[in-house]
KEBA-471319 format. One record per residue: x, y, z of N, C-alpha, C, O in turn; residue number from 1. Coordinates in steps of 0.05 Angstrom, whole numbers, plus 5000, padded with zeros to 4 digits. Layout:
BEGIN
- X:Y:Z:X:Y:Z:X:Y:Z:X:Y:Z:NUM
...
***
This chain:
BEGIN
- 2540:2785:3700:2544:2761:3715:2563:2766:3739:2585:2776:3735:1
- 2553:2759:3762:2569:2764:3786:2589:2742:3790:2582:2719:3794:2
- 2615:2749:3788:2635:2729:3789:2656:2735:3810:2680:2728:3807:3
- 2647:2746:3832:2665:2752:3854:2671:2728:3871:2689:2728:3887:4
- 2656:2706:3867:2661:2682:3883:2672:2660:3865:2667:2660:3841:5
- 2686:2641:3876:2696:2618:3860:2672:2600:3853:2653:2597:3868:6
- 2674:2588:3830:2653:2570:3821:2656:2543:3835:2678:2534:3841:7
- 2633:2530:3840:2633:2504:3853:2618:2484:3836:2601:2492:3820:8
- 2623:2459:3841:2610:2438:3826:2580:2439:3830:2564:2436:3812:9
- 2572:2444:3855:2543:2445:3861:2529:2468:3846:2507:2465:3837:10
- 2542:2491:3844:2531:2514:3830:2527:2508:3801:2506:2514:3789:11
- 2547:2495:3788:2544:2488:3760:2523:2466:3757:2508:2466:3737:12
- 2522:2447:3776:2502:2426:3774:2474:2437:3774:2457:2429:3758:13
- 2469:2456:3792:2442:2469:3793:2436:2484:3767:2414:2482:3757:14
- 2456:2498:3757:2452:2513:3732:2447:2494:3709:2430:2499:3692:15
- 2461:2471:3708:2457:2451:3687:2430:2438:3690:2417:2432:3670:16
- 2421:2434:3714:2394:2422:3718:2372:2441:3708:2353:2433:3696:17
- 2376:2467:3714:2357:2487:3704:2357:2487:3673:2335:2487:3661:18
- 2381:2486:3662:2383:2486:3632:2370:2460:3621:2357:2461:3600:19
- 2374:2438:3634:2363:2412:3625:2333:2413:3625:2320:2404:3607:20
- 2322:2423:3647:2293:2424:3650:2281:2442:3628:2261:2435:3616:21
- 2293:2465:3623:2284:2483:3602:2287:2470:3575:2269:2473:3557:22
- 2308:2455:3570:2313:2442:3545:2291:2421:3539:2280:2419:3517:23
- 2284:2406:3560:2262:2386:3557:2236:2400:3551:2221:2392:3533:24
- 2230:2421:3566:2205:2436:3562:2204:2448:3534:2184:2445:3519:25
- 2225:2462:3526:2225:2475:3500:2225:2454:3477:2212:2457:3457:26
- 2240:2432:3482:2240:2411:3462:2213:2398:3457:2205:2393:3435:27
- 2198:2394:3479:2171:2383:3476:2153:2402:3462:2137:2394:3445:28
- 2155:2428:3469:2138:2448:3455:2144:2448:3425:2126:2449:3409:29
- 2170:2448:3419:2178:2449:3390:2169:2423:3376:2161:2424:3353:30
- 2170:2401:3390:2161:2376:3378:2131:2377:3371:2123:2368:3350:31
- 2116:2388:3389:2087:2391:3384:2082:2411:3361:2066:2405:3343:32
- 2096:2433:3361:2091:2454:3340:2102:2445:3313:2089:2449:3293:33
- 2126:2433:3313:2139:2426:3288:2130:2398:3278:2129:2393:3254:34
- 2124:2380:3297:2117:2353:3289:2141:2335:3287:2138:2311:3279:35
- 2164:2344:3293:2189:2329:3292:2210:2343:3309:2207:2366:3316:36
- 2231:2329:3315:2254:2341:3329:2279:2336:3313:2289:2355:3301:37
- 2291:2312:3313:2314:2307:3297:2307:2297:3268:2321:2303:3249:38
- 2284:2283:3266:2277:2271:3240:2263:2292:3222:2240:2290:3216:39
- 2279:2312:3214:2269:2334:3199:2261:2325:3170:2273:2306:3160:40
- 2242:2339:3158:2236:2334:3129:2259:2342:3112:2278:2355:3121:41
- 2258:2335:3086:2281:2340:3068:2288:2370:3065:2310:2377:3057:42
- 2269:2387:3071:2273:2416:3067:2286:2429:3092:2292:2453:3091:43
- 2291:2414:3113:2303:2425:3137:2327:2408:3146:2328:2385:3139:44
- 2345:2420:3160:2369:2406:3171:2361:2390:3196:2343:2398:3210:45
- 2376:2369:3201:2370:2352:3223:2372:2367:3250:2356:2362:3268:46
- 2390:2386:3252:2394:2400:3278:2379:2426:3278:2383:2443:3297:47
- 2361:2431:3259:2347:2456:3258:2330:2461:3283:2331:2482:3295:48
- 2314:2441:3290:2296:2444:3313:2312:2442:3340:2308:2459:3357:49
- 2330:2423:3343:2347:2423:3367:2361:2449:3371:2364:2459:3394:50
- 2370:2462:3349:2384:2487:3351:2365:2509:3363:2374:2527:3377:51
- 2340:2508:3355:2321:2527:3366:2318:2523:3396:2317:2543:3411:52
- 2317:2498:3405:2315:2493:3434:2340:2503:3449:2338:2515:3470:53
- 2363:2498:3437:2388:2506:3449:2390:2536:3453:2396:2546:3474:54
- 2384:2551:3432:2386:2580:3434:2364:2591:3452:2369:2611:3465:55
- 2341:2579:3452:2320:2588:3470:2328:2586:3499:2324:2604:3515:56
- 2339:2563:3506:2349:2558:3534:2371:2578:3541:2371:2590:3562:57
- 2391:2580:3523:2414:2597:3528:2405:2626:3531:2415:2640:3549:58
- 2387:2636:3515:2378:2663:3517:2363:2668:3543:2366:2689:3555:59
- 2346:2649:3550:2331:2652:3575:2350:2653:3599:2346:2669:3618:60
- 2370:2636:3599:2389:2635:3621:2405:2662:3623:2409:2672:3645:61
- 2414:2672:3600:2428:2698:3601:2410:2720:3611:2418:2737:3627:62
- 2385:2720:3602:2366:2741:3611:2360:2737:3641:2358:2757:3656:63
- 2358:2712:3650:2353:2707:3678:2377:2717:3695:2373:2728:3717:64
- 2401:2712:3685:2425:2722:3699:2424:2752:3702:2433:2763:3721:65
- 2413:2765:3681:2411:2794:3681:2389:2803:3701:2389:2826:3711:66
- 2370:2785:3706:2347:2792:3723:2352:2786:3753:2338:2797:3770:67
- 2372:2769:3758:2376:2761:3786:2382:2784:3804:2374:2785:3827:68
- 2397:2804:3794:2403:2828:3810:2377:2841:3821:2375:2844:3846:69
- 2358:2849:3804:2334:2861:3815:2318:2842:3833:2307:2851:3853:70
- 2317:2816:3826:2303:2797:3844:2314:2797:3872:2299:2798:3891:71
- 2341:2796:3874:2354:2796:3900:2350:2823:3914:2346:2823:3939:72
- 2351:2845:3899:2348:2871:3912:2319:2875:3923:2316:2889:3943:73
- 2299:2864:3909:2271:2870:3916:2259:2849:3935:2240:2855:3949:74
- 2270:2825:3934:2257:2803:3949:2279:2789:3965:2295:2774:3954:75
- 2279:2793:3991:2300:2783:4008:2302:2752:4009:2323:2741:4012:76
- 2279:2739:4004:2279:2710:4006:2295:2697:3983:2300:2673:3985:77
- 2302:2712:3963:2316:2701:3940:2346:2708:3940:2359:2706:3920:78
- 2356:2717:3963:2384:2725:3965:2403:2704:3955:2424:2710:3943:79
- 2397:2679:3960:2416:2657:3953:2420:2655:3923:2440:2644:3914:80
- 2401:2665:3907:2404:2663:3878:2427:2679:3867:2437:2674:3846:81
- 2436:2699:3882:2458:2715:3873:2483:2698:3870:2500:2703:3853:82
- 2485:2677:3886:2508:2659:3885:2509:2642:3860:2530:2631:3853:83
- 2487:2640:3846:2486:2623:3822:2488:2639:3796:2488:2628:3774:84
- 2489:2666:3798:2488:2683:3775:2511:2677:3755:2507:2676:3731:85
- 2535:2673:3766:2558:2668:3749:2553:2643:3732:2557:2643:3708:86
- 2546:2621:3746:2544:2595:3732:2521:2595:3713:2523:2583:3691:87
- 2498:2607:3720:2476:2608:3702:2483:2624:3677:2477:2616:3654:88
- 2498:2646:3680:2507:2662:3657:2526:2647:3640:2524:2648:3615:89
- 2545:2632:3652:2564:2617:3636:2551:2594:3620:2557:2590:3597:90
- 2533:2579:3633:2519:2558:3620:2502:2569:3597:2502:2558:3574:91
- 2488:2591:3602:2473:2604:3581:2490:2614:3558:2483:2611:3535:92
- 2513:2625:3565:2532:2635:3544:2542:2612:3527:2544:2615:3502:93
- 2549:2589:3539:2558:2566:3524:2537:2556:3504:2543:2550:3481:94
- 2512:2556:3513:2490:2547:3496:2486:2566:3472:2482:2557:3449:95
- 2488:2591:3477:2485:2611:3455:2508:2609:3436:2505:2610:3412:96
- 2532:2605:3447:2556:2601:3430:2553:2576:3413:2560:2576:3389:97
- 2543:2554:3425:2538:2529:3411:2517:2533:3389:2520:2522:3367:98
- 2497:2549:3394:2477:2556:3374:2490:2570:3350:2484:2564:3327:99
- 2507:2589:3356:2521:2603:3334:2538:2584:3317:2538:2586:3293:100
- 2551:2566:3330:2568:2546:3316:2550:2528:3298:2557:2524:3274:101
- 2528:2518:3309:2510:2501:3293:2499:2516:3270:2498:2506:3248:102
- 2490:2541:3275:2477:2557:3254:2495:2562:3231:2487:2562:3208:103
- 2521:2567:3237:2540:2574:3215:2550:2549:3200:2554:2550:3176:104
- 2555:2528:3215:2569:2505:3203:2551:2481:3197:2559:2464:3181:105
- 2528:2479:3209:2513:2454:3208:2484:2457:3198:2469:2438:3199:106
- 2477:2480:3188:2450:2484:3178:2451:2495:3149:2442:2518:3145:107
- 2463:2480:3130:2466:2491:3103:2440:2496:3089:2438:2513:3071:108
- 2419:2481:3095:2393:2486:3082:2380:2511:3091:2368:2526:3075:109
- 2381:2516:3117:2367:2540:3128:2384:2565:3128:2374:2587:3124:110
- 2410:2561:3132:2428:2585:3133:2452:2580:3116:2474:2575:3126:111
- 2449:2582:3089:2472:2579:3071:2493:2600:3078:2486:2624:3081:112
- 2518:2593:3080:2539:2611:3088:2542:2635:3069:2552:2656:3077:113
- 2534:2631:3044:2536:2653:3025:2519:2677:3033:2525:2700:3026:114
- 2498:2672:3049:2481:2694:3058:2488:2705:3085:2477:2725:3094:115
- 2508:2692:3098:2515:2701:3125:2538:2721:3123:2562:2714:3126:116
- 2532:2746:3118:2552:2767:3115:2544:2791:3133:2522:2791:3144:117
- 2562:2810:3135:2557:2833:3151:2536:2852:3138:2527:2871:3151:118
- 2528:2846:3114:2506:2860:3102:2479:2853:3114:2459:2867:3111:119
- 2479:2830:3128:2455:2821:3142:2456:2830:3171:2473:2822:3186:120
- 2437:2847:3178:2436:2858:3205:2433:2835:3226:2448:2836:3246:121
- 2415:2816:3222:2414:2794:3242:2440:2779:3246:2448:2773:3268:122
- 2454:2773:3224:2479:2758:3226:2500:2775:3240:2514:2765:3257:123
- 2502:2801:3232:2523:2818:3244:2518:2821:3274:2537:2819:3290:124
- 2493:2826:3282:2487:2829:3310:2492:2804:3325:2503:2804:3348:125
- 2485:2781:3313:2489:2755:3327:2519:2749:3330:2527:2739:3351:126
- 2535:2755:3310:2563:2751:3311:2577:2768:3332:2593:2758:3348:127
- 2569:2793:3333:2581:2812:3353:2573:2802:3381:2590:2802:3399:128
- 2548:2794:3385:2540:2784:3411:2555:2759:3419:2562:2756:3443:129
- 2560:2742:3400:2575:2717:3406:2604:2723:3414:2614:2711:3433:130
- 2616:2741:3400:2644:2749:3406:2645:2762:3434:2664:2757:3449:131
- 2625:2778:3441:2624:2790:3467:2621:2768:3489:2634:2770:3510:132
- 2605:2748:3484:2602:2726:3503:2628:2712:3507:2635:2705:3530:133
- 2642:2707:3486:2668:2694:3488:2687:2710:3504:2702:2700:3521:134
- 2687:2737:3500:2704:2755:3515:2697:2754:3545:2715:2753:3562:135
- 2671:2754:3551:2663:2754:3579:2671:2728:3593:2678:2727:3616:136
- 2670:2706:3578:2679:2680:3589:2709:2680:3595:2717:2671:3616:137
- 2724:2691:3576:2753:2691:3579:2762:2707:3604:2780:2699:3618:138
- 2748:2729:3609:2756:2746:3632:2742:2737:3658:2743:2752:3678:139
- 2728:2715:3657:2713:2706:3681:2731:2692:3702:2722:2687:3724:140
- 2756:2685:3694:2773:2670:3712:2788:2689:3731:2792:2712:3724:141
- 2795:2678:3753:2808:2695:3774:2833:2708:3764:2838:2731:3771:142
- 2849:2694:3748:2874:2706:3738:2868:2731:3722:2882:2751:3723:143
- 2846:2730:3705:2839:2753:3689:2829:2776:3707:2835:2799:3702:144
- 2814:2769:3728:2804:2789:3746:2828:2804:3760:2828:2828:3762:145
- 2847:2788:3769:2871:2800:3782:2886:2818:3762:2897:2839:3770:146
- 2888:2809:3737:2903:2824:3717:2889:2850:3710:2902:2871:3708:147
- 2863:2849:3707:2847:2873:3698:2842:2892:3721:2842:2916:3718:148
- 2838:2880:3745:2831:2897:3768:2801:2893:3773:2785:2894:3755:149
- 2794:2890:3798:2766:2883:3805:2746:2904:3795:2726:2896:3783:150
- 2751:2929:3799:2731:2950:3791:2728:2951:3761:2706:2953:3750:151
- 2751:2951:3747:2750:2951:3718:2737:2926:3707:2721:2927:3688:152
- 2743:2903:3719:2732:2878:3710:2701:2878:3714:2686:2869:3696:153
- 2693:2888:3737:2664:2888:3742:2649:2906:3723:2627:2900:3714:154
- 2662:2928:3715:2650:2946:3695:2647:2932:3668:2627:2934:3655:155
- 2668:2917:3660:2667:2902:3635:2646:2881:3635:2632:2877:3616:156
- 2643:2867:3658:2623:2846:3660:2595:2857:3658:2578:2847:3643:157
- 2590:2878:3673:2563:2890:3674:2555:2900:3647:2533:2895:3637:158
- 2573:2916:3635:2566:2928:3609:2568:2908:3586:2555:2911:3566:159
- 2586:2888:3590:2588:2867:3569:2562:2852:3567:2553:2847:3545:160
- 2550:2844:3590:2525:2830:3589:2503:2847:3578:2485:2837:3563:161
- 2503:2873:3585:2483:2891:3574:2484:2892:3543:2464:2891:3530:162
- 2509:2893:3533:2512:2894:3504:2504:2867:3491:2493:2867:3469:163
- 2510:2845:3504:2501:2819:3494:2471:2818:3492:2460:2810:3471:164
- 2457:2827:3512:2428:2828:3511:2418:2846:3489:2399:2840:3475:165
- 2431:2869:3486:2423:2888:3465:2426:2876:3438:2408:2878:3421:166
- 2449:2863:3432:2453:2852:3406:2435:2827:3402:2429:2821:3379:167
- 2428:2814:3423:2409:2792:3421:2382:2803:3412:2369:2791:3394:168
- 2373:2825:3424:2348:2837:3416:2349:2845:3386:2330:2840:3371:169
- 2371:2858:3378:2373:2866:3350:2373:2842:3332:2359:2842:3312:170
- 2388:2821:3339:2390:2797:3323:2363:2784:3318:2356:2777:3296:171
- 2348:2780:3340:2323:2765:3338:2301:2783:3326:2286:2773:3308:172
- 2298:2807:3335:2276:2824:3325:2280:2830:3296:2261:2831:3281:173
- 2305:2835:3287:2310:2841:3259:2303:2817:3241:2294:2820:3219:174
- 2307:2793:3252:2303:2768:3237:2274:2759:3238:2264:2748:3218:175
- 2260:2764:3260:2234:2751:3265:2210:2770:3265:2187:2761:3263:176
- 2215:2796:3267:2193:2815:3273:2170:2813:3252:2147:2810:3259:177
- 2177:2814:3226:2157:2814:3205:2141:2788:3206:2116:2788:3203:178
- 2154:2765:3210:2140:2740:3212:2122:2738:3236:2100:2727:3235:179
- 2131:2749:3259:2114:2749:3283:2089:2766:3279:2067:2758:3286:180
- 2092:2789:3266:2069:2807:3262:2049:2794:3243:2025:2796:3246:181
- 2060:2780:3223:2042:2766:3204:2027:2743:3218:2003:2739:3213:182
- 2041:2729:3236:2028:2708:3251:2006:2718:3269:1984:2707:3271:183
- 2012:2740:3283:1992:2752:3301:1968:2762:3286:1946:2761:3297:184
- 1972:2772:3262:1950:2784:3247:1934:2763:3233:1909:2765:3233:185
- 1947:2744:3220:1933:2725:3203:1932:2697:3214:1918:2680:3203:186
- 1947:2691:3235:1949:2664:3244:1971:2649:3230:1986:2660:3214:187
- 1974:2623:3236:1996:2608:3225:1993:2597:3197:2012:2587:3186:188
- 1968:2597:3186:1964:2586:3160:1960:2556:3162:1954:2545:3183:189
- 1964:2542:3140:1959:2514:3138:1985:2498:3146:2007:2508:3142:190
- 1981:2474:3158:2004:2458:3165:2021:2450:3141:2011:2447:3119:191
- 2047:2447:3146:2065:2438:3125:2083:2416:3136:2080:2409:3160:192
- 2100:2405:3120:2118:2384:3129:2137:2394:3150:2146:2379:3168:193
- 2144:2420:3149:2162:2432:3169:2148:2443:3193:2161:2447:3214:194
- 2122:2447:3191:2108:2460:3213:2080:2447:3216:2061:2454:3202:195
- 2078:2429:3235:2053:2413:3238:2031:2430:3250:2007:2426:3243:196
- 2038:2448:3269:2017:2464:3282:2025:2494:3281:2034:2505:3301:197
- 2022:2506:3258:2030:2534:3255:2014:2554:3271:2022:2577:3274:198
- 1991:2545:3281:1975:2563:3297:1986:2568:3325:1979:2587:3338:199
- 2004:2550:3333:2017:2554:3359:2039:2575:3357:2052:2578:3336:200
- 2043:2590:3378:2064:2611:3378:2092:2599:3374:2098:2578:3385:201
- 2108:2613:3359:2136:2604:3356:2151:2607:3383:2145:2625:3398:202
- 2170:2589:3387:2185:2590:3412:2200:2617:3415:2202:2627:3437:203
- 2209:2628:3392:2223:2654:3393:2206:2676:3405:2217:2693:3420:204
- 2180:2676:3399:2163:2697:3411:2162:2694:3441:2164:2714:3456:205
- 2159:2669:3450:2156:2665:3479:2182:2673:3493:2181:2684:3515:206
- 2205:2666:3481:2231:2672:3494:2235:2702:3494:2243:2713:3515:207
- 2230:2715:3472:2237:2744:3470:2217:2761:3486:2225:2783:3494:208
- 2193:2752:3491:2176:2766:3509:2189:2768:3537:2188:2789:3550:209
- 2200:2745:3546:2213:2745:3572:2238:2763:3572:2242:2779:3590:210
- 2254:2761:3551:2278:2778:3549:2271:2807:3549:2284:2823:3562:211
- 2251:2814:3533:2242:2842:3532:2233:2852:3559:2238:2875:3566:212
- 2218:2836:3573:2209:2844:3600:2232:2848:3619:2232:2867:3634:213
- 2252:2831:3617:2276:2834:3634:2289:2861:3628:2297:2875:3647:214
- 2292:2867:3603:2305:2893:3595:2288:2916:3606:2300:2936:3616:215
- 2262:2915:3604:2245:2936:3614:2248:2940:3644:2250:2962:3654:216
- 2249:2917:3659:2253:2918:3688:2280:2932:3694:2281:2949:3712:217
- 2301:2924:3680:2327:2936:3685:2328:2966:3677:2341:2982:3691:218
- 2315:2973:3655:2315:3001:3647:2300:3018:3668:2308:3040:3675:219
- 2277:3008:3677:2262:3022:3697:2278:3026:3722:2279:3048:3733:220
- 2292:3005:3730:2308:3007:3754:2330:3028:3751:2335:3045:3769:221
- 2344:3028:3728:2366:3047:3724:2357:3076:3721:2369:3094:3732:222
- 2334:3079:3707:2325:3106:3701:2308:3118:3724:2312:3142:3731:223
- 2289:3103:3735:2270:3114:3753:2275:3107:3783:2265:3121:3800:224
- 2291:3086:3788:2296:3079:3816:2323:3091:3824:2325:3106:3843:225
- 2344:3084:3809:2371:3094:3817:2378:3120:3803:2395:3135:3813:226
- 2366:3124:3779:2372:3149:3763:2402:3152:3757:2412:3174:3758:227
- 2415:3129:3751:2443:3130:3745:2450:3116:3719:2473:3114:3711:228
- 2428:3106:3705:2432:3092:3679:2452:3069:3681:2465:3062:3661:229
- 2453:3057:3704:2470:3033:3708:2500:3039:3709:2516:3021:3705:230
- 2508:3063:3715:2536:3070:3715:2550:3064:3741:2575:3062:3741:231
- 2535:3059:3762:2548:3053:3788:2535:3028:3799:2514:3019:3790:232
- 2549:3016:3818:2539:2992:3831:2513:2998:3847:2511:3019:3860:233
- 2493:2980:3845:2467:2985:3857:2467:2973:3885:2472:2949:3889:234
- 2460:2989:3905:2458:2979:3932:2434:2992:3945:2435:3016:3953:235
- 2413:2977:3949:2389:2988:3960:2380:2972:3984:2357:2974:3993:236
- 2398:2955:3995:2390:2938:4017:2379:2953:4041:2362:2944:4055:237
- 2389:2978:4045:2381:2993:4068:2360:3014:4061:2352:3029:4079:238
- 2352:3016:4037:2333:3036:4028:2306:3023:4022:2302:3014:3999:239
- 2288:3022:4041:2263:3008:4037:2245:3022:4017:2229:3009:4003:240
- 2248:3048:4015:2231:3063:3996:2238:3056:3967:2220:3051:3951:241
- 2264:3055:3961:2272:3047:3934:2265:3017:3929:2256:3011:3907:242
- 2268:3000:3948:2261:2972:3945:2232:2969:3939:2224:2954:3921:243
- 2215:2984:3953:2186:2982:3949:2178:2992:3922:2161:2981:3908:244
- 2191:3014:3912:2185:3025:3886:2193:3005:3864:2177:3000:3846:245
- 2216:2994:3866:2225:2974:3846:2208:2949:3847:2201:2938:3827:246
- 2201:2941:3871:2185:2916:3875:2157:2920:3863:2147:2901:3850:247
- 2145:2943:3866:2119:2948:3855:2119:2946:3824:2102:2933:3812:248
- 2140:2958:3812:2141:2957:3783:2147:2928:3774:2135:2919:3754:249
- 2165:2915:3788:2171:2887:3781:2146:2870:3780:2141:2855:3761:250
- 2130:2871:3802:2107:2854:3804:2085:2862:3784:2074:2844:3770:251
- 2080:2888:3781:2059:2896:3762:2067:2890:3734:2050:2881:3718:252
- 2092:2895:3726:2100:2889:3699:2100:2859:3694:2096:2850:3671:253
- 2106:2843:3714:2105:2814:3711:2076:2804:3705:2072:2787:3689:254
- 2057:2816:3718:2029:2810:3712:2022:2817:3683:2007:2803:3670:255
- 2032:2840:3674:2027:2848:3646:2040:2827:3628:2028:2820:3607:256
- 2064:2818:3634:2077:2797:3618:2060:2772:3617:2057:2760:3596:257
- 2048:2764:3640:2031:2740:3640:2006:2743:3623:1998:2725:3609:258
- 1995:2767:3623:1971:2773:3606:1979:2771:3577:1964:2759:3561:259
- 2002:2782:3569:2011:2780:3542:2016:2751:3534:2009:2743:3512:260
- 2029:2736:3552:2033:2707:3546:2006:2693:3542:2004:2677:3523:261
- 1986:2699:3558:1960:2687:3555:1948:2694:3527:1938:2676:3514:262
- 1951:2719:3519:1941:2727:3493:1955:2712:3471:1942:2703:3452:263
- 1982:2710:3472:1997:2697:3451:1992:2667:3451:1989:2656:3429:264
- 1991:2655:3474:1988:2626:3475:1960:2617:3467:1956:2593:3460:265
- 1941:2634:3468:1913:2627:3460:1907:2638:3433:1883:2638:3425:266
- 1927:2648:3418:1922:2658:3391:1909:2638:3373:1893:2645:3356:267
- 1915:2613:3377:1904:2592:3360:1874:2589:3363:1861:2576:3346:268
- 1862:2600:3384:1834:2597:3389:1817:2618:3375:1792:2616:3375:269
- 1830:2638:3364:1814:2659:3352:1825:2668:3325:1814:2685:3311:270
***
């Protein structure tokens, strides 16, 4: 998250509007798939579905904050988005932190605390990622930047966000992978009180496809464009060859992502 500039009300307002739009979209999708939002059946907690929407939005915002760098580097028309990276990242981080709070304290039916231990890889990865997010937020203020030093602070921010994304991938894939593969192979099965339209893709699949694509774009950039594995600041504004190489991969991989989305979203038809 780029935090070299002071935050403004307008920047947070735009970030909140983006988060609100995504929340409405994800909420509607979950309502169609689950058949309910707050009025959960007796086997589910009231905030179970809202919590899914919250973490979906938060994760997308964090991944988008991670993607803004390549977008700005490859497409000049989007330069202004760099100014919103801090606020988008902070709003996304708050939503993910709120998800962690709800999951631990307010979902006793779905996540009994007795099972939330470090023996559980999804829980351990999620907890570490949440703590890292809290740390990144604490050091996002100007006083912290002055205390740590700009270069050291920027290193912590860049690699902190990378670790958050990494632990998010571990958390979600460890928890959902087997269920996703079963759904892709056999379909969603018959409707239940908790799942009205099981043939529709789970929101987690849709979110994590985007996050995984973002990670692939950043890995390609670090390994094949800059060849520095993200260890130094990226500056390609004056190098059209590098920009063109990164832009080609960005666009081609985005089309692949859209094809995968089409395949997943039409799974119910076959």
